[in-house]
MIDOSE-1310 file (N, C-alpha, C; in nm, 2 decimals, decimal comma, always signed):
residues 101
xxxx	-0,94/+4,11/-14,68/-0,79/+4,11/-14,68/-0,74/+4,06/-14,81; -0,67/+4,14/-14,88/-0,61/+4,10/-15,01/-0,48/+4,03/-14,98; -0,45/+3,92/-15,05/-0,34/+3,83/-15,02/-0,25/+3,83/-15,15; -0,14/+3,89/-15,15/-0,05/+3,90/-15,27/+0,08/+3,84/-15,24
xxxx	+0,12/+3,76/-15,33/+0,25/+3,69/-15,32/+0,34/+3,74/-15,44; +0,47/+3,78/-15,40/+0,57/+3,81/-15,50/+0,67/+3,70/-15,50; +0,72/+3,67/-15,62/+0,81/+3,56/-15,64/+0,92/+3,60/-15,73; +1,04/+3,57/-15,68/+1,16/+3,59/-15,76/+1,25/+3,47/-15,74
xxxx	+1,38/+3,48/-15,79/+1,46/+3,36/-15,78/+1,49/+3,32/-15,63; +1,51/+3,41/-15,55/+1,54/+3,38/-15,41/+1,44/+3,44/-15,31; +1,37/+3,54/-15,35/+1,28/+3,62/-15,25/+1,35/+3,74/-15,20; +1,47/+3,76/-15,23/+1,55/+3,87/-15,17/+1,52/+4,00/-15,25
xxxx	+1,52/+4,00/-15,38/+1,51/+4,12/-15,46/+1,37/+4,18/-15,45; +1,27/+4,10/-15,42/+1,14/+4,15/-15,42/+1,10/+4,20/-15,28; +1,19/+4,18/-15,18/+1,15/+4,21/-15,04/+1,14/+4,37/-15,02; +1,22/+4,44/-15,09/+1,21/+4,59/-15,08/+1,08/+4,64/-15,14
xxxx	+1,04/+4,58/-15,26/+0,92/+4,61/-15,32/+0,80/+4,58/-15,23; +0,81/+4,47/-15,16/+0,70/+4,43/-15,07/+0,68/+4,54/-14,97; +0,79/+4,59/-14,91/+0,78/+4,70/-14,81/+0,71/+4,82/-14,87; +0,74/+4,86/-14,99/+0,68/+4,97/-15,06/+0,53/+4,95/-15,08
xxxx	+0,50/+4,82/-15,12/+0,36/+4,79/-15,15/+0,28/+4,79/-15,02; +0,34/+4,74/-14,91/+0,27/+4,74/-14,78/+0,24/+4,89/-14,73; +0,34/+4,97/-14,75/+0,33/+5,11/-14,72/+0,21/+5,18/-14,80; +0,20/+5,14/-14,92/+0,10/+5,20/-15,01/-0,04/+5,15/-14,97
xxxx	-0,05/+5,02/-14,94/-0,18/+4,96/-14,89/-0,22/+5,02/-14,76; -0,13/+5,04/-14,67/-0,16/+5,11/-14,54/-0,21/+5,25/-14,57; -0,14/+5,32/-14,66/-0,18/+5,46/-14,69/-0,33/+5,46/-14,74; -0,36/+5,36/-14,82/-0,50/+5,35/-14,87/-0,60/+5,30/-14,78
xxxx	-0,56/+5,25/-14,66/-0,65/+5,18/-14,57/-0,70/+5,05/-14,62; -0,61/+4,98/-14,70/-0,65/+4,86/-14,76/-0,58/+4,74/-14,68; -0,66/+4,66/-14,62/-0,60/+4,54/-14,55/-0,54/+4,45/-14,65; -0,41/+4,42/-14,64/-0,34/+4,34/-14,73/-0,23/+4,26/-14,67
xxxx	-0,21/+4,14/-14,71/-0,10/+4,05/-14,67/-0,01/+4,04/-14,80; +0,11/+4,09/-14,79/+0,20/+4,09/-14,91/+0,33/+4,03/-14,86; +0,37/+3,93/-14,93/+0,50/+3,86/-14,90/+0,57/+3,82/-15,02; +0,71/+3,80/-15,00/+0,79/+3,76/-15,11/+0,85/+3,63/-15,08
xxxx	+0,86/+3,54/-15,18/+0,92/+3,41/-15,17/+1,01/+3,38/-15,29; +1,10/+3,29/-15,27/+1,18/+3,24/-15,38/+1,09/+3,14/-15,46; +1,13/+3,12/-15,59/+1,06/+3,02/-15,67/+1,05/+2,88/-15,62; +1,15/+2,84/-15,54/+1,15/+2,71/-15,48/+1,04/+2,69/-15,38
xxxx	+0,98/+2,80/-15,33/+0,87/+2,79/-15,23/+0,73/+2,81/-15,30; +0,73/+2,82/-15,43/+0,61/+2,85/-15,50/+0,49/+2,76/-15,47; +0,52/+2,63/-15,48/+0,41/+2,53/-15,46/+0,35/+2,53/-15,32; +0,44/+2,55/-15,22/+0,39/+2,55/-15,08/+0,32/+2,68/-15,05
xxxx	+0,36/+2,79/-15,10/+0,30/+2,92/-15,06/+0,18/+2,96/-15,15; +0,19/+2,94/-15,28/+0,09/+2,99/-15,37/-0,06/+2,97/-15,34; -0,10/+2,85/-15,28/-0,24/+2,83/-15,25/-0,29/+2,92/-15,15; -0,21/+2,99/-15,07/-0,25/+3,08/-14,96/-0,27/+3,22/-15,01
xxxx	-0,26/+3,24/-15,14/-0,26/+3,38/-15,19/-0,37/+3,39/-15,30; -0,41/+3,51/-15,33/-0,51/+3,54/-15,44/-0,45/+3,57/-15,57; -0,32/+3,61/-15,57/-0,25/+3,65/-15,69/-0,10/+3,63/-15,67; -0,02/+3,59/-15,77/+0,12/+3,58/-15,76/+0,18/+3,68/-15,87
xxxx	+0,27/+3,76/-15,83/+0,34/+3,85/-15,92/+0,49/+3,80/-15,93; +0,54/+3,78/-16,05/+0,68/+3,74/-16,06/+0,77/+3,85/-16,09; +0,89/+3,85/-16,03/+0,99/+3,94/-16,07/+1,04/+3,92/-16,21; +1,08/+4,03/-16,28/+1,11/+4,02/-16,42/+1,22/+3,92/-16,45
xxxx	+1,31/+3,89/-16,35/+1,42/+3,79/-16,37/+1,37/+3,65/-16,38; +1,25/+3,62/-16,33/+1,19/+3,49/-16,34/+1,07/+3,48/-16,44; +1,07/+3,58/-16,53/+0,96/+3,59/-16,63/+0,95/+3,46/-16,71; +1,07/+3,40/-16,74/+1,07/+3,28/-16,82/+1,00/+3,16/-16,75
xxxx	+0,97/+3,17/-16,63/+0,89/+3,07/-16,55/+0,74/+3,09/-16,55; +0,69/+3,20/-16,61/+0,55/+3,23/-16,60/+0,46/+3,12/-16,65; +0,48/+3,07/-16,77/+0,39/+2,97/-16,82/+0,39/+2,84/-16,73; +0,50/+2,80/-16,68/+0,50/+2,68/-16,60/+0,43/+2,71/-16,46
xxxx	+0,46/+2,82/-16,40/+0,40/+2,85/-16,27/+0,25/+2,88/-16,28; +0,21/+2,94/-16,39/+0,07/+2,97/-16,41/-0,01/+2,84/-16,43; +0,06/+2,74/-16,49/-0,01/+2,61/-16,51/-0,02/+2,54/-16,37; +0,07/+2,56/-16,29/+0,06/+2,50/-16,15/-0,04/+2,57/-16,06
xxxx	-0,06/+2,70/-16,09/-0,15/+2,78/-16,01/-0,29/+2,77/-16,06; -0,31/+2,74/-16,19/-0,45/+2,74/-16,25/-0,55/+2,65/-16,17; -0,51/+2,53/-16,12/-0,61/+2,45/-16,05/-0,66/+2,52/-15,92; -0,58/+2,61/-15,87/-0,62/+2,68/-15,75/-0,69/+2,82/-15,78
xxxx	-0,70/+2,85/-15,91/-0,76/+2,97/-15,94/-0,68/+3,10/-15,91; -0,55/+3,08/-15,90/-0,46/+3,19/-15,87/-0,39/+3,24/-15,99; -0,42/+3,37/-16,03/-0,35/+3,42/-16,15/-0,20/+3,45/-16,12; -0,12/+3,43/-16,22/+0,03/+3,46/-16,22/+0,06/+3,56/-16,33
xxxx	+0,13/+3,67/-16,29/+0,17/+3,77/-16,39/+0,31/+3,82/-16,36; +0,37/+3,88/-16,45/+0,50/+3,94/-16,43/+0,49/+4,09/-16,40; +0,57/+4,13/-16,31/+0,58/+4,27/-16,27/+0,65/+4,35/-16,38; +0,59/+4,46/-16,42/+0,65/+4,55/-16,52/+0,80/+4,58/-16,48
xxxx	+0,89/+4,57/-16,57/+1,03/+4,58/-16,54/+1,06/+4,72/-16,49; +1,00/+4,83/-16,55/+1,02/+4,96/-16,50/+0,97/+4,98/-16,36; +0,84/+4,94/-16,34/+0,79/+4,95/-16,20/+0,87/+4,87/-16,10; +0,92/+4,76/-16,14/+1,01/+4,68/-16,05/+1,14/+4,75/-16,02
xxxx	+1,21/+4,80/-16,13/+1,33/+4,87/-16,11/+1,32/+5,00/-16,03; +1,21/+5,07/-16,05/+1,19/+5,20/-15,98/+1,13/+5,18/-15,85; +1,09/+5,05/-15,81/+1,03/+5,02/-15,68/+0,90/+5,10/-15,66; +0,82/+5,10/-15,77/+0,69/+5,17/-15,76/+0,59/+5,08/-15,70
xxxx	+0,58/+5,08/-15,56/+0,49/+5,00/-15,49/+0,35/+5,02/-15,52; +0,31/+5,15/-15,55/+0,18/+5,19/-15,58/+0,13/+5,12/-15,72; +0,22/+5,13/-15,82/+0,18/+5,07/-15,95/+0,17/+4,92/-15,94; +0,27/+4,85/-15,87/+0,26/+4,71/-15,86/+0,14/+4,66/-15,77
xxxx	+0,11/+4,74/-15,67/-0,01/+4,71/-15,59/-0,14/+4,72/-15,68; -0,15/+4,82/-15,76/-0,26/+4,84/-15,85/-0,27/+4,72/-15,95; -0,15/+4,68/-16,00/-0,15/+4,56/-16,09/-0,20/+4,44/-16,02; -0,16/+4,41/-15,90/-0,21/+4,29/-15,83/-0,36/+4,30/-15,80
xxxx	-0,40/+4,42/-15,76/-0,55/+4,43/-15,73/-0,63/+4,41/-15,86; -0,58/+4,46/-15,97/-0,66/+4,44/-16,10/-0,67/+4,29/-16,13; -0,57/+4,21/-16,09/-0,58/+4,07/-16,12/-0,67/+3,99/-16,02; -0,68/+4,05/-15,90/-0,77/+3,99/-15,80/-0,92/+4,01/-15,84
x	-0,94/+4,13/-15,89/-1,08/+4,16/-15,94/-1,17/+4,22/-15,84
């Protein structure tokens, strides 16, 4: 089971992308837990996931959040702005999977 967390300022703008990513994972037969949270929930939620992808609007927080995730071995990356804007669930899922390894 792949566990992917998306994070934005409130968790609202990434919720549509989560739906697209879940549809893509299901299409591939890939067991995945994908959820979106606001940045305020980062510390409580991050340890339960294998990777965190940030919405482009919170890109400025990447260094700080990556530092907090490092002791847990959880990579933190920013979602490509075009993939985010176009709601390309397949591309964002591929990005997350490449970070999980």
